[in-house]
Structure formats: structure tokens, C-alpha cells
C-alpha positions in Angstrom: -0.4 -16.7 -8.4 -3.3 -18.6 -6.7 -6.7 -18.6 -8.2 -8.2 -16.4 -5.6 -5.6 -13.7 -6.1 -6.0 -13.9 -9.9 -9.8 -13.5 -9.5 -9.3 -10.5 -7.2 -7.0 -8.9 -9.7 -9.6 -9.3 -12.4 -12.3 -7.9 -10.0 -10.1 -4.8 -9.2 -9.3 -4.2 -12.8 -12.9 -4.3 -13.8 -14.3 -2.3 -10.8 -11.7 0.5 -11.5 -11.8 0.6 -15.2 -15.5 -0.1 -16.1 -16.9 3.1 -14.5 -14.2 5.2 -16.0 -14.8 3.8 -19.5 -18.5 4.2 -19.2 -18.0 7.9 -18.3 -15.6 8.3 -21.2 -18.1 6.7 -23.6 -21.0 8.8 -22.3 -19.1 12.1 -22.5 -16.7 11.7 -25.4 -17.4 8.5 -27.5 -21.1 7.9 -28.0 -21.4 10.4 -30.8 -18.3 9.3 -32.7 -18.3 7.0 -35.7 -18.0 3.2 -35.1 -14.3 3.1 -36.2 -13.4 5.9 -33.7 -15.3 4.2 -30.9 -13.7 0.8 -31.5 -10.2 2.3 -31.8 -10.4 4.5 -28.7 -12.1 1.7 -26.7 -9.2 -0.7 -27.6 -6.7 2.0 -26.8 -8.2 2.6 -23.4 -8.5 -1.1 -22.4 -5.1 -2.2 -23.7 -3.5 0.8 -22.1 -5.2 0.1 -18.8 -4.0 -3.5 -18.9 -0.3 -2.6 -19.5 -0.1 0.7 -17.5 -2.2 -0.1 -14.5 -3.3 3.3 -13.0 -1.7 5.6 -15.6 -4.2 5.4 -18.4 -7.2 5.5 -15.9 -5.5 8.6 -14.4 -5.2 10.3 -17.8 -8.9 9.4 -18.5 -10.1 10.8 -15.2 -8.0 14.0 -15.8 -9.7 14.5 -19.2 -13.1 13.9 -17.6 -12.4 16.4 -14.9 -11.0 19.1 -17.2 -13.3 18.8 -20.1 -16.5 17.8 -18.4 -17.0 18.0 -14.6 -15.2 21.3 -14.1 -17.1 23.2 -16.8 -20.6 21.7 -16.9 -23.4 21.7 -14.3 -25.2 18.4 -14.6 -26.8 18.1 -11.2 -23.7 16.2 -9.8 -24.5 17.2 -6.2 -27.1 14.6 -5.2 -29.0 15.6 -2.1 -26.3 18.1 -0.9 -25.8 21.8 -1.0 -22.2 21.9 -2.3 -20.6 21.6 -5.7 -18.6 18.4 -5.4 -16.3 19.5 -8.3 -15.3 22.9 -6.8 -11.6 22.9 -5.8 -11.0 24.9 -2.6 -7.3 25.3 -2.1 -7.8 26.9 1.3 -9.1 23.6 2.7 -5.9 21.6 1.8 -4.2 22.2 5.1 -7.3 21.6 7.1 -8.0 18.3 5.3 -4.4 17.2 5.6 -4.3 17.7 9.3 -7.6 15.9 9.8 -6.3 13.0 7.6 -3.1 12.6 9.7 -5.2 12.5 12.9 -7.4 9.9 11.3 -4.4 7.9 10.1 -2.9 7.9 13.5 -6.2 6.5 15.0 -6.5 3.9 12.3 -2.9 2.8 12.8 -3.6 2.1 16.4 -6.9 0.3 15.6 -5.1 -1.7 12.9 -2.3 -2.7 15.2 -4.8 -4.0 17.7 -6.6 -5.8 14.9 -3.4 -7.5 13.7 -2.5 -8.6 17.2 -5.9 -10.3 17.5 -5.8 -11.7 14.0 -2.4 -13.3 14.6 -3.9 -15.5 17.2 -6.4 -17.0 14.6 -4.2 -17.6 11.5 -1.1 -19.7 10.9 2.0 -17.9 9.9 2.9 -14.2 9.8 0.3 -11.6 8.8 1.4 -10.2 5.4 1.5 -6.5 4.5 -0.1 -5.2 1.3 1.7 -6.3 -1.8 2.6 -2.8 -2.9 4.3 -2.3 0.5 6.4 -5.4 -0.1 7.2 -4.1 -3.7 8.3 -0.8 -2.3 10.6 -2.3 0.3 12.2 -4.7 -2.2 12.6 -2.5 -5.2 15.4 -0.2 -6.4 15.3 3.6 -6.7 13.6 3.7 -10.1 10.7 1.4 -9.2 10.3 3.2 -5.9 10.1 6.5 -7.9 7.4 5.1 -10.2 5.5 3.6 -7.2 5.6 6.9 -5.5 3.6 8.6 -8.3 1.3 5.6 -8.6 0.5 5.5 -4.9 0.5 9.2 -4.1 -1.0 10.8 -7.2 -2.5 8.4 -9.7 -4.3 6.1 -7.2 -6.1 8.9 -5.2 -7.5 10.6 -8.3 -8.6 7.3 -9.9 -10.0 5.6 -6.7 -11.9 8.7 -5.5 -13.5 9.0 -8.9 -14.5 5.3 -9.0 -15.4 4.6 -5.4 -16.6 7.9 -4.1 -18.1 9.7 -7.1 -19.3 6.8 -9.3 -20.1 3.9 -6.9 -21.1 5.8 -3.8 -22.6 9.0 -5.2 -24.1 7.9 -8.6 -24.9 4.2 -8.2 -25.6 3.5 -4.5 -26.8 6.8 -3.0 -29.9 7.2 -5.1 -30.9 3.7 -4.4 -30.4 3.2 -0.6 -29.9 5.1 2.6 -26.7 7.1 2.9 -25.2 4.9 5.6 -25.7 1.7 3.6 -24.3 3.4 0.5 -21.2 4.5 2.5 -20.7 1.1 4.0 -21.2 -0.8 0.8 -18.8 1.4 -1.2 -16.2 1.2 1.6 -16.5 -2.6 1.7 -15.9 -2.8 -2.1 -12.9 -0.4 -1.7 -11.5 -2.6 1.1 -12.0 -5.8 -0.9 -10.3 -4.2 -3.9 -7.1 -3.7 -1.9 -7.1 -7.4 -1.1 -5.1 -7.3 2.2 -6.4 -9.1 5.3 -4.1 -7.2 7.6 -5.3 -3.8 6.5 -9.0 -4.2 6.6 -9.6 -1.6 9.4 -7.3 0.9 7.7 -8.9 0.6 4.2 -12.4 0.6 5.5 -11.7 3.6 7.7 -10.0 5.5 5.0 -12.9 4.9 2.7 -15.4 6.2 5.2 -13.2 9.2 5.9 -12.9 10.0 2.2 -16.7 9.7 1.9 -17.0 12.2 4.7 -14.7 14.6 2.9 -16.5 14.1 -0.4 -19.8 14.9 1.3 -18.6 18.0 3.2 -16.1 19.5 0.8 -16.3 17.6 -2.5 -14.2 15.4 -4.8 -10.9 17.2 -4.5 -11.1 17.2 -0.7 -11.4 13.4 -0.8 -8.5 13.2 -3.2 -6.4 15.5 -0.9 -7.2 13.2 2.0 -6.3 10.1 0.1 -3.1 11.7 -1.1 -2.1 12.8 2.3 -2.9 9.3 3.7 -0.8 7.6 1.1 2.0 10.1 1.3 2.4 9.6 5.0 2.5 5.9 4.5 5.3 6.2 1.9 7.3 8.5 4.2 7.0 6.0 7.0 8.1 3.2 4.7 11.1 5.2 3.6 12.2 5.9 7.2 11.5 2.3 8.2 13.8 1.2 5.4 16.8 3.4 6.5 
């Protein structure tokens, strides 16, 4: 692993897990005794190191169930909706819009790769998780399916849309700058030169869903986007 990739992995690990841990501490840990704080902190960080998105997913699920869904803490900054309300009736609508956006982003990304290939030496590489999915057996693919389609959307929407965009950036800068900055960090975190338009576009679309319909709509969009990608990978491998 080259130094740049190693640094990016550290960046991604910290940018994903630090906001979640801070929320866990604020909601569940700060009133505990020192021994409990140290023990649970160690459990979270070691678990996050060795399970990737699984422990963060469990943590986000706990925060959602025991905190966000039952407490009103002015989470809707400068908007008229409750960002934590789950509207099952919007799932189909969000999914259809996501597939349309994915189609458009696929076209844009194909043009981008065609242009990019003229400026770099060698073949443009796909995202590492795509390569892993192609080259793995059934069990690893099964695990990756849950990581990509379920764990990642819940975790990433919590970190990039709720925490960074809504709680950190939006109160401190214009909405457009907040959206662009959080989308840029989301794109960098995926560390894939060939997918920049796709990741940036997905981030902006999920921000739009978050603003209009809330957190779970953004998760639905992210899940539909990733699921459609997995389906295409499966058919491409046949």
C-alpha cells in the first residue's frame, strides 16, 4: 500500500468514526463513570478498526432508535421538516428519482473517464470495492452486499449529511458552500479518481433528499444507488 492510499484510509476511518463517537459520547457516555467511558470507548474504536462499517452501523442504529427518533432537539436547522421522520410512502418516489439521477451520472462519468484517459498513463482503475466484488467468492460477495447496500448508506448519510453538512457546515456558511464542501469530502473519502463525478453528484443528490424529505430519504437514495450498482456488477460478471 502506497503512502497516499494509507493516509487516505486513515482519513476515511477518522472522518467516519469521529462524528459517530462524538455523538455516542454526548448521548450515552458523558454521564457514565470513567471506567465505563474508557471501556466503551475502547470497544467502539477497536470494533471499528476490525469490522469496518459494522460497528459504526450498530452505533448509528442505537443513536437513531434511542435518541433521534424519540427526542426533539431542534435537529431541523432552517427547514420546516422533521429530518428524522420516516415516510414509507416516499420510498418508491425517491427510488425512481435516484435511478434517473444514476443514469445521468453514469453518462457524465463515462464522458469524464473518456477525457481523463487522454491525460493519464495506463488504464483508469475502478473503485477498490468494485474490484473486490468482481474477484471475490460467494461468501465475500454476500458480506460486501450488506456492507455496500445497507451499512454504508446508514453510516455515510449520518456522517456526511447529518453531522458534517447539517450540524457543522450549514450553521457556519451559505447552504451552497456547505453542500459543496460536504460533497467534496464525501468524494475524497471514496478515493477513486475515475468516479469523481458520480460520488460528487450522489452526495449533492442525497443532500437534496435530506433537505426535502429528511435523513431516511437520503438513506433510501443512497441504498437504491448502491443496490443498482451491485445489480449491474452481478450481471456484468455473468
